[in-house]
C-alpha positions as CSV (number, residue, x, y, z in Angstrom):
1,M,-3.9,2.2,-17.0
2,H,-0.7,3.7,-15.8
3,S,0.5,7.3,-15.4
4,A,3.9,7.8,-17.1
5,D,5.1,10.2,-14.4
6,C,3.8,8.2,-11.4
7,L,6.5,6.7,-9.2
8,F,4.4,3.7,-8.2
9,C,3.2,3.0,-11.8
10,R,6.9,2.9,-12.7
11,I,7.6,0.5,-9.9
12,I,4.7,-1.7,-11.0
13,K,6.1,-1.7,-14.6
14,R,9.5,-2.5,-13.0
15,E,11.1,0.6,-14.5
16,I,12.3,1.4,-11.0
17,P,13.6,-1.4,-8.7
18,A,11.7,-2.3,-5.6
19,K,11.7,-5.2,-3.1
20,V,8.5,-6.9,-4.2
21,A,6.5,-8.5,-1.4
22,A,3.6,-9.9,-3.5
23,E,1.7,-9.5,-6.7
24,N,-1.5,-10.7,-8.3
25,E,-3.6,-9.6,-11.3
26,L,-5.0,-6.5,-9.6
27,V,-2.6,-5.6,-6.8
28,F,1.2,-5.1,-6.3
29,A,3.0,-4.9,-2.9
30,F,6.5,-3.8,-2.2
31,H,8.6,-2.8,0.8
32,D,8.7,0.9,1.7
33,V,12.2,2.4,1.1
34,N,11.7,4.6,4.3
35,P,10.1,2.1,6.7
36,Q,8.3,3.4,9.7
37,A,8.1,0.0,11.4
38,P,10.0,-3.3,11.1
39,V,7.3,-4.4,8.6
40,H,6.3,-1.6,6.3
41,I,4.8,-2.7,3.0
42,L,3.0,-0.6,0.4
43,I,0.0,-2.2,-1.3
44,V,-1.1,-0.5,-4.5
45,P,-3.7,-1.2,-7.3
46,K,-2.0,-1.9,-10.6
47,T,-4.4,0.6,-12.2
48,H,-3.6,4.2,-11.4
49,F,-6.0,5.9,-9.1
50,E,-4.8,9.1,-7.4
51,S,-6.5,8.5,-4.0
52,V,-9.6,7.4,-2.1
53,N,-11.2,10.5,-3.5
54,D,-11.4,8.7,-6.8
55,L,-13.6,6.0,-5.2
56,N,-16.2,4.7,-7.6
57,N,-17.3,1.2,-8.6
58,D,-14.1,0.6,-10.5
59,L,-11.9,1.6,-7.6
60,S,-14.0,-0.2,-5.0
61,S,-13.2,-3.5,-6.7
62,Y,-9.6,-3.0,-5.7
63,L,-10.0,-2.3,-2.0
64,A,-11.0,-5.8,-1.0
65,P,-8.0,-7.4,-2.9
66,M,-5.7,-4.8,-1.3
67,T,-7.0,-5.6,2.2
68,I,-6.8,-9.4,1.6
69,M,-3.2,-9.0,0.4
70,A,-2.4,-7.0,3.6
71,K,-3.9,-9.8,5.7
72,E,-1.8,-12.4,3.9
73,L,1.4,-10.3,4.1
74,A,0.8,-9.8,7.8
75,S,0.6,-13.5,8.3
76,Q,3.7,-14.1,6.1
77,N,5.7,-11.5,8.0
78,G,4.7,-12.8,11.4
79,I,2.7,-9.9,12.6
80,A,-0.9,-11.2,12.2
81,N,-1.2,-12.3,15.8
82,S,0.7,-9.5,17.5
83,G,-1.2,-6.8,15.5
84,Y,-0.7,-4.5,12.6
85,R,-2.0,-1.3,11.1
86,I,-3.4,-0.7,7.7
87,V,-3.4,3.0,6.6
88,L,-4.8,4.8,3.6
89,N,-3.7,8.5,3.5
90,T,-5.7,10.8,1.3
91,G,-4.4,14.2,0.4
92,K,-1.3,16.2,1.5
93,D,-2.7,17.1,5.0
94,A,-3.1,13.4,5.7
95,G,0.5,12.7,4.6
96,Q,-0.1,11.3,1.1
97,S,3.2,12.1,-0.8
98,V,2.8,9.8,-3.8
99,F,-0.5,10.4,-5.6
100,H,-1.3,6.8,-6.5
101,L,-3.7,5.1,-4.1
102,H,-1.7,3.0,-1.7
103,M,-2.2,1.1,1.6
104,H,0.5,1.0,4.2
105,L,0.8,-2.3,6.1
106,L,2.8,-1.5,9.3
107,G,3.7,-3.9,12.1
108,G,6.4,-5.5,14.2
109,R,6.4,-2.8,17.0
110,H,3.9,-1.2,19.4
111,M,2.0,1.7,17.8
112,A,0.6,4.6,19.8
113,W,-2.9,6.1,19.3
114,P,-3.7,8.6,18.1
115,P,-1.3,8.5,15.2
116,G,0.3,11.6,13.7
């Protein structure tokens, strides 16, 4: 199910162009247009869920495929051994700006802790 006014749903349906990184039956990945690291890929479920707050049995079946895709993309982009960060922002205070569940894969540079 898609949301007609959701930016990421429109990217998944290819109504809005994006540099696609990977895709399978459940998950879609594309490069962030405002990268915060040399590698910055967004990984989203093809089904519209607003955030982790929508977590239920349906959504939980997407989290493992999203994480596996992140691991595969980290390897393909040469950051698996040097290290990478996977981030899920939930809500405005956490920095979520598009309300379609998405995972950020970030790598290719040193990252400080704590973030934010």
